[in-house]
C-alpha positions in Angstrom: -13.0 212.5 194.9 -15.8 210.6 196.6 -18.9 211.6 194.6 -22.5 210.5 195.0 -23.0 210.8 191.2 -21.6 208.6 188.5 -19.4 210.0 185.8 -21.1 208.2 183.0 -19.9 210.7 180.4 -21.0 214.1 181.7 -19.2 216.7 183.8 -19.8 215.0 187.1 -16.9 213.2 188.9 -16.6 209.4 188.8 -18.0 207.5 191.7 -15.5 206.0 194.0 -17.1 203.0 195.7 -15.8 202.9 199.3 -18.7 201.3 201.3 -20.6 198.0 201.1 -23.8 200.0 200.7 -22.5 201.6 197.5 -21.4 198.2 196.3 -25.0 196.8 196.8 -26.4 199.9 195.0 -24.2 199.4 191.9 -25.0 195.7 191.7 -28.7 196.5 191.8 -28.4 199.2 189.2 -26.4 197.0 186.8 -28.9 194.1 187.4 -31.7 196.2 185.9 -29.8 196.3 182.5 -28.2 192.8 182.3 -25.1 194.1 180.6 -22.0 195.8 182.0 -18.4 196.6 181.2 -15.5 195.9 183.6 -11.8 196.6 183.6 -9.2 195.8 186.1 -5.9 197.4 187.1 -3.2 195.0 188.4 0.1 195.0 190.0 2.9 192.5 190.6 5.0 191.7 193.7 8.2 189.8 193.2 8.7 188.3 196.7 5.3 186.7 196.7 6.5 184.2 194.0 9.6 182.2 195.1 10.4 181.0 191.6 10.2 184.6 190.2 12.2 185.9 193.1 14.9 183.3 192.4 15.1 184.4 188.8 15.3 188.0 189.8 18.1 187.4 192.2 20.0 185.4 189.6 19.6 188.2 187.1 20.7 190.8 189.6 23.9 188.9 190.5 24.8 188.6 186.8 24.1 192.3 186.3 26.2 193.3 189.2 29.2 191.7 187.6 29.0 194.1 184.7 28.5 197.2 186.8 31.6 199.5 186.9 30.3 201.5 189.8 30.1 200.4 193.4 28.2 203.4 194.5 25.3 202.4 196.7 22.8 204.7 194.9 23.8 203.3 191.5 23.4 199.8 192.8 20.1 200.5 194.4 18.8 202.2 191.2 20.0 199.3 189.0 18.4 196.7 191.3 15.2 198.6 191.3 15.2 198.8 187.5 15.4 195.0 187.2 12.8 194.4 189.9 10.5 197.0 188.3 10.6 195.0 185.0 9.8 191.8 186.9 6.9 193.5 188.7 5.5 194.7 185.3 5.7 191.1 183.9 3.9 189.7 186.9 1.2 192.4 186.7 0.4 191.1 183.1 0.2 187.5 184.3 -3.4 186.7 185.2 -2.4 183.7 187.3 0.1 185.7 189.5 -1.1 189.4 189.4 -3.1 191.2 192.1 -6.2 193.1 191.1 -6.3 196.4 193.2 -8.7 198.5 191.1 -11.8 197.5 189.2 -13.8 199.8 187.0 -17.5 199.1 186.0 -19.8 200.9 183.6 -23.2 200.4 182.0 -26.0 202.7 180.7 -25.5 206.2 182.2 -23.3 205.1 185.1 -19.7 204.2 185.8 -17.8 203.4 189.0 -14.2 203.0 190.2 -13.5 200.6 193.1 -10.1 200.8 194.8 -8.9 197.7 196.8 -5.5 198.7 198.0 -4.2 201.7 196.1 -1.0 202.6 198.0 -1.1 206.4 197.7 -3.2 209.3 198.9 -2.7 212.8 197.5 0.5 214.4 196.3 2.4 216.2 199.1 5.6 216.7 197.1 5.6 216.0 193.3 8.2 213.7 191.7 11.3 215.3 190.1 13.2 213.9 187.2 16.6 215.2 186.1 17.8 214.6 182.6 21.5 215.2 183.4 21.5 218.9 182.7 21.0 220.0 186.3 22.4 219.2 189.7 20.2 216.7 191.5 18.2 217.8 194.5 19.8 217.2 197.9 19.7 213.6 198.9 19.7 212.3 195.3 23.3 213.4 194.4 26.2 211.0 193.9 28.4 210.5 197.0 32.1 211.3 196.6 34.9 209.3 198.2 35.2 211.8 201.0 31.5 211.1 201.9 30.2 214.5 200.6 27.5 214.9 198.0 28.7 215.7 194.5 27.5 219.0 193.0 28.0 217.6 189.4 25.1 217.5 187.0 23.6 214.1 186.7 20.4 212.2 185.9 18.2 211.5 188.9 14.7 210.6 189.9 13.1 211.8 193.2 9.8 209.9 193.7 6.7 211.8 194.7 5.7 211.9 198.3 2.0 211.1 199.1 -0.3 211.4 202.0 -1.8 208.2 203.4 -4.3 206.5 201.1 -8.0 206.7 202.0 -9.9 203.8 203.5 -10.7 201.2 200.9 -12.7 198.0 200.7 -11.0 194.6 200.8 -10.8 192.4 197.7 -12.7 189.7 199.5 -15.6 192.0 200.2 -15.7 193.5 196.7 -15.5 190.3 194.7 -18.1 188.6 196.9 -20.5 191.5 196.4 -19.9 191.4 192.7 -20.4 187.7 192.4 -24.1 188.1 191.3 -22.9 190.2 188.3 -20.0 188.0 187.2 -21.7 184.6 187.8 -24.9 185.4 185.9 -26.1 185.4 182.3 -25.4 189.1 182.0 -23.4 190.2 179.0 -19.9 191.0 180.3 -18.0 193.6 178.2 -14.3 194.4 178.2 -11.3 195.4 176.1 -9.1 192.3 175.9 -11.7 190.9 178.3 -9.9 187.6 178.5 -7.2 189.1 180.6 -9.6 190.8 183.0 -11.8 187.7 183.4 -8.8 185.4 184.0 -7.3 188.0 186.5 -10.4 188.0 188.7 -10.9 184.2 188.6 -8.3 183.8 191.3 -10.7 185.6 193.7 -13.4 183.0 192.9 -11.3 179.9 193.6 -9.9 179.9 190.1 -13.4 179.7 188.5 -13.6 181.9 185.4 -17.0 183.8 185.2 -19.3 182.3 182.5 -20.2 184.2 179.4 -21.7 185.7 177.4 -18.8 188.1 176.7 -18.2 190.9 174.3 -14.7 192.1 173.7 -14.4 195.5 172.1 -11.0 194.6 170.6 -12.5 191.7 168.8 -15.6 193.6 167.9 -13.4 196.1 166.1 -11.5 193.3 164.4 -14.8 192.0 163.0 -15.6 195.4 161.7 -12.2 196.1 160.3 -9.5 193.3 160.4 -6.9 195.4 158.6 -6.0 197.8 161.5 -2.4 197.8 162.7 -3.3 198.5 166.3 -6.3 197.5 168.5 -5.4 199.2 171.8 -8.2 201.0 173.6 -6.6 204.4 173.1 -6.2 203.9 169.3 -9.8 202.6 168.9 -11.2 205.5 170.9 -9.3 207.9 168.6 -10.5 206.1 165.5 -14.1 205.8 166.5 -14.7 209.1 168.3 -12.0 211.4 167.0 -11.1 212.1 170.6 -7.9 211.8 172.6 -9.3 210.3 175.7 -6.0 210.2 177.7 -4.5 213.4 176.5 -4.4 215.1 179.9 -2.8 212.4 182.0 -1.7 209.8 179.5 -2.2 206.0 179.9 -1.3 205.3 183.5 -1.8 201.5 183.6 1.9 200.7 183.8 2.6 203.3 186.5 -0.7 203.4 188.4 0.9 202.4 191.7 3.1 205.5 191.4 0.3 208.1 191.0 -2.1 209.8 193.5 -5.4 208.3 194.5 -7.3 211.0 192.5 -5.3 210.4 189.3 -5.8 206.6 189.6 -9.5 207.1 190.2 -9.9 209.2 187.1 -7.9 206.8 185.0 -9.9 203.7 186.1 -13.1 205.6 185.4 -11.9 206.6 182.0 -11.0 203.0 181.0 -14.4 201.7 182.0 -16.4 204.5 180.6 -14.6 204.6 177.2 -14.7 200.8 176.9 -18.5 201.0 177.4 -18.9 203.8 174.9 -16.7 201.9 172.4 -18.9 198.8 172.8 -22.0 200.8 172.2 -20.5 202.4 169.1 -19.3 199.1 167.6 -22.4 197.1 168.5 -24.5 199.6 166.4 -22.2 198.6 163.4 -22.5 194.9 164.0 -26.0 194.1 165.3 -28.0 194.5 162.1 -25.5 192.5 159.9 -26.1 188.8 160.2 -22.6 187.9 159.0 -20.8 190.2 161.5 -23.0 189.0 164.4 -22.3 185.3 163.5 -18.5 186.0 163.4 -18.6 187.9 166.7 -20.6 185.1 168.4 -18.1 182.5 167.1 -15.2 184.5 168.5 -16.9 185.0 171.8 -17.6 181.3 172.1 -14.0 180.5 171.3 -12.8 183.2 173.8 -14.3 181.3 176.7 -12.4 178.1 175.6 -9.2 180.1 175.3 -9.5 181.3 178.8 -9.6 177.7 180.1 -6.7 176.7 177.8 -4.5 179.5 179.0 -5.3 178.7 182.6 -4.6 175.0 182.1 -1.2 175.5 180.5 1.0 172.7 179.2 3.5 170.8 181.4 7.1 170.9 180.5 9.8 168.4 181.3 12.0 170.8 183.2 15.0 168.4 183.5 14.9 167.6 179.8 14.7 171.3 178.9 17.8 172.0 181.0 19.6 169.0 179.5 18.7 170.3 176.0 20.2 173.6 177.0 23.5 171.9 177.9 23.5 169.9 174.6 23.0 173.1 172.6 25.8 174.8 174.6 28.1 171.9 173.7 27.0 172.0 170.1 27.9 175.7 170.0 31.3 175.1 171.4 31.9 172.3 168.9 30.8 174.6 166.0 33.1 177.4 167.3 36.1 175.1 167.3 35.3 173.9 163.8 35.0 177.4 162.6 38.4 178.3 164.0 40.0 176.1 161.3 39.0 178.8 158.8 38.5 182.0 160.9 41.1 184.2 162.5 41.7 184.3 166.2 39.0 186.4 167.9 36.4 185.7 165.3 32.9 186.3 166.7 30.1 184.4 164.8 27.5 186.6 166.5 29.1 189.8 165.1 27.8 191.0 161.7 31.0 192.9 161.1 33.2 189.8 161.9 31.2 187.8 159.4 31.3 190.5 156.7 35.1 190.8 157.1 35.7 187.0 157.0 33.4 186.2 154.1 33.9 189.1 151.8 37.3 190.7 152.5 40.1 190.0 150.0 42.3 187.0 150.9 45.3 189.3 151.3 43.3 191.0 154.0 42.5 187.8 155.8 39.0 187.2 154.2 37.6 184.5 152.0 36.8 186.8 149.1 33.3 185.2 148.5 31.0 187.0 146.1 28.6 189.6 147.5 25.0 188.7 146.8 23.1 191.7 148.2 23.9 194.7 150.3 22.3 196.4 153.4 20.9 199.9 153.3 24.3 201.2 154.3 26.0 199.4 151.4 27.7 196.8 153.4 27.6 193.1 152.3 24.5 191.4 153.7 25.0 188.3 155.9 21.4 187.6 156.6 19.9 184.1 156.3 19.0 184.4 152.6 22.5 185.6 151.7 24.2 182.8 153.6 22.0 180.2 152.0 23.1 181.3 148.5 26.7 181.0 149.6 26.2 177.7 151.4 28.2 175.6 148.9 30.9 178.3 148.4 32.9 177.5 151.6 32.7 175.0 154.5 32.3 177.8 157.1 29.1 179.1 155.6 26.9 176.2 156.7 28.6 176.3 160.1 27.6 179.9 160.4 24.0 179.0 159.5 24.0 176.2 162.0 25.4 178.4 164.7 22.7 181.0 164.1 19.9 178.3 164.2 21.4 176.7 167.3 21.8 180.0 169.1 18.2 180.9 168.3 16.9 177.5 169.5 18.8 177.9 172.8 17.6 181.4 173.5 14.1 181.0 172.3 13.2 177.4 173.3 15.3 176.9 176.4 16.5 180.1 178.1 13.3 182.1 177.4 10.9 179.2 178.2 12.6 178.4 181.5 11.8 182.0 182.6 8.2 181.6 181.6 7.5 178.4 183.6 4.8 178.6 186.3 4.9 175.5 188.6 6.4 173.6 185.7 3.9 174.7 183.1 3.8 177.2 180.2 0.7 179.3 179.8 0.8 180.7 176.3 -1.6 183.4 175.3 -3.9 182.9 172.3 -5.1 185.7 170.1 -8.1 186.2 167.9 -7.3 189.6 166.5 -3.7 189.3 165.3 -4.4 187.8 161.9 -6.4 189.3 159.0 -7.9 185.9 158.2 -9.4 185.1 161.6 -6.8 182.4 162.3 -5.6 182.1 165.9 -2.1 183.1 166.9 -0.2 182.6 170.1 2.5 184.4 172.1 4.5 184.2 175.3 5.6 181.7 174.0 4.5 181.5 170.3 3.7 177.8 170.0 3.1 178.1 166.3 6.8 178.6 165.9 7.8 175.6 168.0 9.9 173.4 165.7 8.5 170.0 165.0 11.8 168.3 165.9 11.4 166.0 169.0 14.2 167.9 170.8 11.7 170.7 171.4 8.2 169.3 171.1 9.4 166.3 173.2 9.7 168.7 176.1 5.9 169.2 176.2 4.5 166.3 178.2 1.3 165.0 179.8 0.8 165.4 183.6 1.2 162.3 185.8 -1.5 159.8 185.1 -2.5 161.5 181.9 -1.8 161.2 178.2 -1.8 163.8 175.4 -4.3 163.4 172.6 -3.1 165.3 169.5 -5.7 165.6 166.8 -5.5 167.4 163.6 -7.3 167.7 160.2 -5.9 166.1 157.2 -5.3 168.6 154.3 -7.9 171.0 155.7 -7.0 173.9 153.4 -7.1 171.7 150.3 -10.5 170.3 151.4 -11.8 173.8 151.9 -10.6 174.8 148.4 -12.4 171.7 147.0 -15.6 172.6 149.0 -15.7 176.0 147.3 -14.5 175.1 143.8 -16.3 171.7 143.4 -13.4 170.6 141.2 -14.3 167.1 140.0 -10.8 165.6 140.0 -9.9 167.0 143.5 -13.3 165.9 144.8 -12.7 162.4 143.6 -9.5 162.2 145.7 -11.2 163.2 148.9 -14.3 161.1 148.3 -12.3 157.9 147.6 -9.6 158.6 150.2 -6.8 158.5 147.7 -3.6 160.4 148.4 -4.1 163.9 147.1 -0.4 164.7 146.7 0.5 161.5 144.8 -2.7 162.0 142.8 -1.8 165.6 141.8 1.7 164.5 140.8 0.3 161.7 138.7 -2.0 164.0 136.8 0.7 166.6 136.2 3.2 163.9 135.0 0.6 161.9 133.2 1.5 158.6 134.9 -0.3 156.1 137.3 -0.4 157.2 141.0 1.3 153.9 142.0 4.3 154.9 139.9 4.8 158.3 141.6 8.1 158.5 143.4 8.5 160.1 146.9 10.3 163.0 145.2 7.5 163.4 142.7 4.9 163.2 145.5 6.8 166.0 147.3 6.4 168.1 144.1 2.7 167.3 144.1 2.4 168.4 147.7 4.3 171.6 147.0 2.0 172.6 144.1 -1.1 171.6 146.0 -0.3 174.0 148.9 1.0 176.6 146.5 -2.5 176.9 144.9 -4.0 177.6 148.4 -1.4 180.2 149.4 -0.8 181.9 146.0 2.9 181.4 145.5 4.5 181.3 142.0 7.2 179.3 140.2 10.0 180.8 142.2 8.5 179.6 145.5 7.7 176.1 144.1 11.3 175.9 142.9 12.7 176.9 146.3 10.5 174.4 148.2 10.9 171.4 145.9 14.3 171.8 144.4 13.2 171.9 140.8 14.4 174.7 138.5 12.0 177.6 137.8 11.2 176.6 134.2 10.1 173.2 135.3 8.2 174.8 138.2 6.3 177.0 135.7 5.4 173.9 133.7 4.2 172.0 136.8 1.9 175.0 137.8 0.5 175.3 134.3 -0.2 171.6 134.1 -1.8 171.7 137.6 -4.3 174.3 136.6 -5.1 172.4 133.4 -5.9 169.3 135.4 -7.8 171.1 138.2 -9.7 173.5 136.0 -12.5 174.0 138.6 -10.0 175.6 141.0 -8.9 178.0 138.3 -12.4 179.1 137.7 -13.2 179.4 141.4 -10.1 181.6 142.0 -11.3 184.0 139.2 -14.7 184.1 140.8 -13.3 184.9 144.3 -11.4 187.9 142.8 -14.5 189.1 140.9 -16.5 188.9 144.1 -13.9 190.9 145.9 -13.9 193.5 143.3 -17.6 193.9 143.3 -18.2 193.8 147.1 -14.9 195.2 148.3 -14.4 192.1 150.4 -14.3 188.3 150.3 -16.0 186.0 152.9 -15.3 182.7 154.7 -17.8 180.0 155.3 -18.9 181.7 158.5 -19.3 185.1 156.8 -16.0 186.6 158.1 -14.9 189.3 155.8 -11.5 190.2 154.5 -11.6 193.7 153.0 -9.1 194.2 150.2 -9.2 197.7 148.7 -6.0 197.0 146.7 -8.0 194.7 144.4 -8.8 198.0 142.6 -5.3 199.4 142.8 -3.6 200.7 139.6 -0.3 199.3 140.9 0.1 195.9 139.4 2.2 194.5 142.3 -0.3 195.7 144.9 -3.3 194.3 142.9 -1.6 191.0 142.3 -0.8 190.7 146.1 -4.5 191.5 146.9 -5.7 188.8 144.5 -3.5 186.2 146.2 -4.7 187.5 149.6 -8.3 187.2 148.5 -8.0 183.5 147.7 -5.8 182.8 150.8 -8.2 184.6 153.1 -11.2 182.5 151.9 -9.2 179.2 152.2 -7.3 179.9 155.5 -10.2 181.9 157.1 -12.7 179.1 156.3 -10.3 176.5 157.7 -10.0 178.7 160.8 -13.8 178.8 161.1 -13.9 175.0 161.1 -11.2 174.8 163.7 -12.9 177.3 165.9 -16.2 175.4 165.8 -14.2 172.3 166.7 -12.7 173.9 169.7 -16.1 174.9 171.1 -17.6 171.5 170.3 -14.7 169.7 171.9 -15.0 171.9 175.0 -18.7 171.1 175.3 -18.2 167.4 174.6 -15.6 167.1 177.4 -17.7 168.9 180.1 -18.0 166.6 183.0 -14.8 164.7 182.2 -11.3 165.2 183.4 -10.0 166.1 179.9 -8.2 169.5 179.6 -7.7 171.4 176.4 -4.2 172.7 176.3 -3.0 174.0 173.0 -4.3 174.9 169.5 -1.9 175.3 166.6 -3.7 176.1 163.4 -5.6 172.8 162.6 -4.2 170.9 165.6 -5.6 170.4 169.1 -3.7 169.1 172.1 -5.8 167.7 174.9 -4.7 166.0 178.2 -6.9 163.1 179.2 -6.5 160.4 182.0 -4.5 157.6 180.5 -7.1 155.0 181.6 -9.8 156.9 179.6 -7.9 157.4 176.3 -10.0 154.7 174.6 -13.2 156.4 175.6 -12.2 160.1 175.1 -10.2 159.7 171.9 -13.3 158.8 169.8 -15.2 161.6 171.5 -12.5 164.1 170.4 -12.5 162.8 166.8 -16.3 163.0 166.6 -16.5 166.5 168.2 -13.9 167.8 165.6 -16.3 166.7 162.9 -14.6 163.6 161.4 -16.6 162.6 158.3 -18.8 165.7 158.4 -19.3 167.0 154.9 -19.2 170.6 153.8 -20.5 171.0 150.3 -20.1 167.3 149.8 -16.4 167.1 150.9 -15.8 165.2 154.2 -13.5 166.3 157.0 -10.9 163.8 158.1 -9.4 163.9 161.6 -6.3 162.0 162.7 -5.6 161.5 166.4 -2.8 159.8 168.4 -2.0 159.6 172.0 1.3 159.5 173.9 3.2 160.9 176.8 4.7 163.8 174.9 3.6 166.1 172.1 6.3 164.8 169.7 5.5 161.2 170.4 1.8 161.8 169.7 2.7 163.5 166.4 5.1 160.6 165.5 8.0 163.1 165.1 
């Protein structure tokens, strides 16, 4: 499939770049335009990573214990299945994967560059048996007498390929492409963060500089309410075309297809990403708000690449010790539960819990009242149901604690140990997974890390470094005050008075100095409730007051802070008129249900309108801070590690804490006023995340 013409969208075949002269030609062509799209295909190799190989071998040994068959074919297939999953995970890790294809595209041209595709053309196609046929010779089960079984069975006979064609080496390709990547050209990609981080290893770990444009994030700016932002789904949405209908998406199996198939697939990815960019850019470029939001996200994206590569160090020994402590706690809980449960009771079994809690006493149960039922009519034993039964019997809180402990062990010990890379975790941060523009994280999700020191204490500074942990004080409440200009709330922030005690004092009509800790908690609860749109039921659940009193508290709150009441009504009116509400950066939240005839849908959309303005504007401030902090620390040894909502975690040399901490606070905008309301940044340093947070 070596063609001399690019397949930029017409009938001509894609250009496979197989010579250095062709590489030079494409670089020259792209340089004339100053913008290009790139997309990589990656693979993973288990035995190149000793730590992964060790985990794989451990998993295989455990799996073998549960296998009933000793047939060598069964064992081989089982081992291959586990290894295949590990290879897939490595392929998705930019720090460990191997780039072996890269697709490029720009105006009128696209290219596919192979750098080690393992296959040539198909000599014998693969065969897959679903169990309804006798496997082909050589793929049948072996009987005890040594002969092949003629029984029907599932099987997979891999395809046989010719030798692959000659391909350029990675070193030659990436050196030739250096003028493109390390330039001020606009670099386009779909989830471009992954592609840019994946190629950085071929440039000594240096991530190519921006500017970037990510089609996934461009679509999110245009429509933040989509359920899926995959390339395939966005092509279908924007072009009404099934781009991969003929061959399917081959990324996860690209090492198992022919050279021609891989070439076409790489070409399609690059071409369609480019066309999608052109389509979305037309929708964005003439709208000042959308351009500003996209520019903001692209600036943050560059910071996120560095953060993900930096990772955060974990105290490996402490994590293993925590696992042992949690195992012991589970054993102690199980022994305690046996005082009330029958022999063989399994606290992980829904059926066991249902029978114990709800069966009649004559049948060995506790005969507790059934709160709600599942879709099948069985008594529910979910968290809410158990919480309502917590005081009904001593075993119920034990079951709740068992579940929490089991989750902590699996999520924050077992799972995290498998994700470590040279002692660090490298979480992924996402700009498109929330409707408000707030960042989210995964693999692991640091936003769900409990604040207890037992978990946060595991995240530590590298030797010779300290962690600076800085966050904004009451940023959402300040944002709400910025918009509403409420006089009483403004007074709290301008004088530095405690907003939660102050709110409680106004509601209860008493001096702030007489407010108790319990009353302050109520003030805190209703303060945040106004930002997130909850009602009396939620306030009652979070503060412990009854619902009647919660309704009284909320009514009094809105009487005292009347500016907030008016502002909320104005937000909803604006959303009705425009079809969307906007944050301080102009980011839009489209809410068609504001016009719904369904009262529940409309009420939810009204809450979302207010929450989107507040949370989205707070996210705007935090994003700006990330970029400003990154710029402020250029030339220092500081490393940005983690962002969790309004909190930044930075590693700095311990001897430079006194110099860099004020720089961090200033870069985050401490004292800067938005609409007359100042931001306030708190910052602490310590050897671990929990110590710096004082938790």
